C-alpha positions as CSV (number, residue, x, y, z in Angstrom):
1,M,30.9,2.1,-17.4
2,N,27.9,1.0,-15.3
3,F,27.6,-2.1,-13.2
4,M,25.8,-4.2,-15.9
5,Q,28.5,-3.3,-18.4
6,V,31.2,-4.5,-16.0
7,Y,29.4,-7.7,-15.4
8,N,28.9,-8.5,-19.0
9,L,32.5,-7.7,-19.8
10,K,33.8,-10.1,-17.0
11,K,31.5,-12.8,-18.3
12,S,32.6,-12.3,-21.9
13,N,36.3,-12.5,-20.7
14,L,35.6,-15.8,-18.9
15,I,34.2,-17.3,-22.1
16,N,37.1,-16.1,-24.1
17,S,39.6,-17.4,-21.6
18,I,38.0,-21.0,-21.6
19,T,37.8,-20.9,-25.4
20,A,41.5,-20.0,-25.7
21,I,42.6,-23.1,-23.7
22,M,40.5,-25.6,-25.5
23,P,43.3,-26.5,-28.0
24,D,45.6,-27.2,-25.1
25,I,43.1,-29.3,-23.3
26,R,42.5,-31.4,-26.5
27,L,46.2,-32.1,-26.6
28,D,47.2,-32.3,-22.9
29,F,43.9,-33.6,-21.4
30,P,42.0,-35.4,-24.3
31,K,39.7,-37.2,-21.8
32,E,38.6,-33.9,-20.3
33,F,37.9,-32.1,-23.6
34,N,34.2,-33.2,-23.9
35,K,33.2,-31.8,-20.5
36,W,34.8,-28.4,-21.2
37,Q,33.2,-28.4,-24.7
38,T,29.8,-29.2,-23.2
39,Y,30.3,-26.4,-20.6
40,L,31.0,-23.9,-23.4
41,N,28.0,-25.0,-25.4
42,N,25.7,-24.6,-22.4
43,F,27.1,-21.2,-21.4
44,D,24.3,-18.7,-21.7
45,L,25.0,-15.0,-21.4
46,N,21.5,-14.2,-20.4
47,N,21.5,-16.6,-17.4
48,A,23.6,-17.2,-14.3
49,T,27.1,-18.5,-14.9
50,P,27.1,-22.3,-14.5
51,K,29.6,-23.9,-12.2
52,L,33.0,-24.8,-13.6
53,P,33.4,-28.6,-14.4
54,S,35.1,-30.5,-11.6
55,F,38.8,-31.2,-12.0
56,S,39.8,-34.9,-12.6
57,T,43.4,-34.4,-11.6
58,D,45.7,-31.8,-9.9
59,K,47.5,-31.3,-13.2
60,E,44.3,-30.2,-14.8
61,K,43.4,-28.0,-11.9
62,Y,46.8,-26.3,-11.8
63,F,46.6,-25.7,-15.6
64,V,43.2,-24.1,-15.6
65,S,43.9,-22.0,-12.5
66,G,47.2,-20.8,-14.0
67,K,45.3,-19.4,-17.0
68,G,43.2,-17.3,-14.6
69,I,40.0,-19.1,-15.4
70,T,39.1,-19.9,-11.7
71,T,39.8,-16.3,-10.7
72,G,37.7,-15.0,-13.6
73,Y,34.8,-17.4,-12.7
74,F,34.7,-16.3,-9.0
75,N,34.9,-12.6,-10.1
76,V,31.8,-13.1,-12.2
77,K,30.0,-15.0,-9.5
78,N,30.8,-12.2,-7.0
79,L,29.2,-9.7,-9.4
80,E,26.1,-11.9,-9.8
81,V,25.7,-11.9,-6.0
82,K,25.8,-8.0,-6.0
83,L,23.5,-7.8,-9.0
84,K,20.9,-9.9,-7.2
85,K,21.0,-7.6,-4.2
86,Y,20.3,-4.6,-6.4
87,S,17.4,-6.4,-8.1
88,I,14.0,-5.1,-6.9
89,K,11.0,-7.5,-7.3
90,A,7.5,-6.6,-6.3
91,P,5.5,-9.4,-4.6
92,Y,2.7,-9.0,-7.1
93,K,2.0,-8.6,-10.7
94,G,1.2,-5.0,-11.7
95,I,1.8,-2.0,-14.0
96,L,4.4,0.8,-14.0
97,T,2.6,4.2,-13.6
98,E,5.6,6.4,-13.2
99,T,9.4,6.2,-14.0
100,F,12.1,8.7,-13.1
101,V,15.2,6.9,-14.4
102,T,16.4,5.4,-17.7
103,D,18.9,2.6,-18.4
104,G,22.3,3.7,-17.3
105,T,21.1,6.5,-14.9
106,L,23.2,6.9,-11.8
107,V,20.9,6.1,-8.8
108,R,21.6,7.5,-5.3
109,A,20.4,6.1,-2.0
110,G,16.8,7.1,-1.2
111,Q,16.1,8.2,-4.8
112,K,12.6,7.4,-6.1
113,L,12.9,5.2,-9.2
114,G,9.3,5.1,-10.1
115,E,5.9,3.8,-9.2
116,F,4.6,0.2,-9.6
117,I,1.1,-0.7,-8.6
118,D,-1.2,-3.7,-8.4
119,P,-4.4,-2.5,-10.3
120,S,-6.5,-5.3,-9.0
121,I,-6.6,-4.2,-5.3
122,F,-6.3,-0.8,-3.6
123,E,-5.9,0.7,-0.1
124,M,-7.6,3.8,1.1
125,E,-6.4,5.9,4.1
126,V,-9.1,7.6,6.2
127,S,-8.8,9.5,9.6
128,I,-11.3,8.5,12.3
129,N,-12.0,10.3,15.5
130,A,-9.8,9.1,18.3
131,A,-12.8,8.5,20.5
132,F,-13.6,5.5,18.4
133,A,-10.1,4.1,18.1
134,D,-10.7,1.3,20.5
135,L,-13.8,0.2,18.7
136,L,-12.2,-0.2,15.2
137,K,-11.2,-3.8,14.5
138,I,-9.2,-5.3,11.7
139,G,-11.7,-7.0,9.4
140,N,-14.6,-4.6,9.9
141,T,-16.7,-4.1,6.7
142,V,-16.7,-0.6,5.3
143,S,-19.1,0.8,2.7
144,L,-17.4,3.0,0.1
145,T,-19.1,5.3,-2.4
146,N,-17.9,7.7,-5.1
147,L,-18.3,11.4,-4.6
148,E,-21.6,11.4,-6.6
149,R,-22.8,8.5,-4.6
150,T,-23.9,6.7,-7.7
151,K,-21.7,3.6,-7.1
152,T,-21.1,1.6,-3.9
153,Y,-18.1,-0.6,-3.1
154,E,-17.4,-2.8,-0.1
155,G,-14.1,-2.8,1.7
156,K,-12.6,-4.0,4.9
157,V,-10.2,-2.6,7.5
158,V,-6.8,-4.1,7.1
159,R,-4.6,-1.9,9.4
160,V,-5.3,0.6,12.2
161,N,-2.5,3.0,13.2
162,G,-1.7,2.7,16.9
163,K,-0.7,6.4,17.1
164,V,-3.2,9.4,17.6
165,D,-2.5,12.6,15.6
166,L,-1.7,15.3,18.0
167,A,-3.1,18.1,15.9
168,S,-6.4,16.6,14.8
169,Q,-6.9,13.8,17.4
170,T,-7.6,11.3,14.8
171,V,-6.4,7.8,14.0
172,K,-5.4,6.6,10.5
173,V,-7.3,3.6,9.3
174,F,-6.4,1.7,6.1
175,I,-9.2,0.1,4.1
176,E,-8.7,-2.5,1.4
177,V,-11.0,-2.6,-1.6
178,A,-11.0,-4.3,-4.9
179,H,-13.2,-3.6,-7.9
180,K,-12.7,-3.4,-11.7
181,D,-14.1,0.1,-11.9
182,L,-11.6,1.6,-9.4
183,K,-8.5,3.5,-10.5
184,D,-5.5,4.7,-8.6
185,G,-6.0,8.2,-7.4
186,M,-9.9,8.1,-7.3
187,Y,-11.7,9.9,-4.5
188,L,-14.1,7.8,-2.4
189,E,-16.2,8.3,0.7
190,A,-15.9,5.8,3.5
191,H,-18.7,4.9,6.0
192,V,-17.0,3.1,8.8
193,V,-19.3,1.4,11.3
194,A,-17.3,1.8,14.5
195,K,-20.2,1.5,17.1
196,S,-23.9,0.9,17.2
197,E,-26.0,3.3,19.3
198,K,-29.6,2.4,20.3
199,N,-32.3,5.0,20.9
200,A,-30.3,7.7,19.0
201,F,-31.6,10.4,16.7
202,E,-29.8,12.3,14.0
203,V,-30.5,16.1,13.8
204,S,-28.9,19.1,12.1
205,R,-25.9,20.5,13.9
206,K,-27.5,23.9,13.7
207,L,-30.2,22.8,16.2
208,L,-27.6,21.8,18.9
209,I,-27.3,24.4,21.6
210,N,-24.0,24.7,23.5
211,N,-23.1,21.3,22.1
212,N,-25.3,19.5,24.7
213,S,-29.0,20.7,24.3
214,V,-31.8,20.9,21.9
215,Y,-35.2,22.8,21.9
216,T,-38.3,20.6,22.0
217,V,-41.9,21.6,21.8
218,K,-44.5,20.6,24.5
219,D,-48.0,22.1,24.5
220,T,-46.8,25.0,22.2
221,I,-44.0,25.9,24.7
222,L,-40.3,25.6,23.8
223,K,-38.3,23.5,26.3
224,L,-34.5,23.2,26.3
225,I,-33.5,19.6,27.0
226,E,-30.0,18.4,27.6
227,V,-28.9,15.6,25.4
228,N,-25.8,13.5,24.9
229,P,-24.1,13.9,21.5
230,V,-22.4,10.6,20.4
231,Y,-21.2,11.3,16.9
232,F,-20.7,14.4,14.8
233,N,-21.0,14.4,11.0
234,A,-20.2,17.4,8.7
235,E,-23.8,18.7,8.8
236,T,-25.6,16.4,11.4
237,V,-25.1,15.1,14.9
238,V,-26.3,11.9,16.5
239,I,-27.8,12.5,19.9
240,K,-29.2,10.4,22.8
241,G,-31.5,11.3,25.6
242,L,-34.8,12.1,23.7
243,S,-38.0,10.0,24.2
244,N,-40.0,8.7,21.3
245,N,-42.6,11.1,19.8
246,T,-40.8,14.1,21.2
247,S,-41.3,17.2,19.0
248,V,-37.9,18.8,18.0
249,L,-37.4,22.0,16.1
250,T,-36.5,21.3,12.5
251,Q,-35.0,24.7,11.9
252,S,-33.5,27.4,14.1
253,V,-35.9,30.0,15.6
254,P,-34.4,33.5,15.9
255,G,-34.4,34.7,19.5
256,A,-35.6,31.3,20.9
257,F,-35.5,30.8,24.7
258,D,-36.7,28.3,27.2
259,G,-40.5,28.8,27.8
260,M,-41.1,30.7,24.5
261,V,-44.6,30.2,23.1
262,V,-44.6,28.8,19.6
263,K,-47.0,27.5,17.0
264,I,-46.4,24.3,15.2
265,Q,-46.8,24.6,11.5
266,K,-48.0,21.5,9.7
267,N,-47.0,21.0,6.1
268,N,-49.0,19.0,3.6
């Protein structure tokens, strides 16, 4: 017998006990009959047990207690308190996407019961280089796109983890986004603006030499110039240290070296 069955049985026994003493109350306590009849009429099995009517005399109190009604009432109220503690309520309206238990299933501590989500708002977890951790602020606007980059969404940073991952040296950032087209489990790309750099240029990572230099062309001569990489993407790198109108290689030259004579090819 599960908890709910015990609770319903105790509640039913309480009603039966009160019903059984109604003839005695009509004879011995005629003035109190109406209040007990009203109590029974208002008793709803689907709602919390109402408080017992107040006793007018000690004789009535001893009679009712002697029939076990007071004890039965407090047993039911005790079960209601326990039942309330085991009731789980989400702080939002949503939908049930997964369930792993059915009515009457024995539930153990730590067992996953299911998954309940709010389909109107979502959170996305991304990992950011630890170097930018102090620049990320709660409330920063984030641009999100689908993998095909055909749709754009706007989110904002709601939480920033204070711990740096030892293996990847990244910080977890949580972005909140809401849109009617979004579904739970969709993949999105996030473009987080952590810092703005002036006089910076974006070039292919293949053109970066020893992670700190690039080849430039001056008077048909290759010249290796040291630069300052400030941000690495998957295929490009943002660098500083180049002057405007500086000619930079657009593709790697096999066997290139400082001072090598080259010819600039102009495309139509």
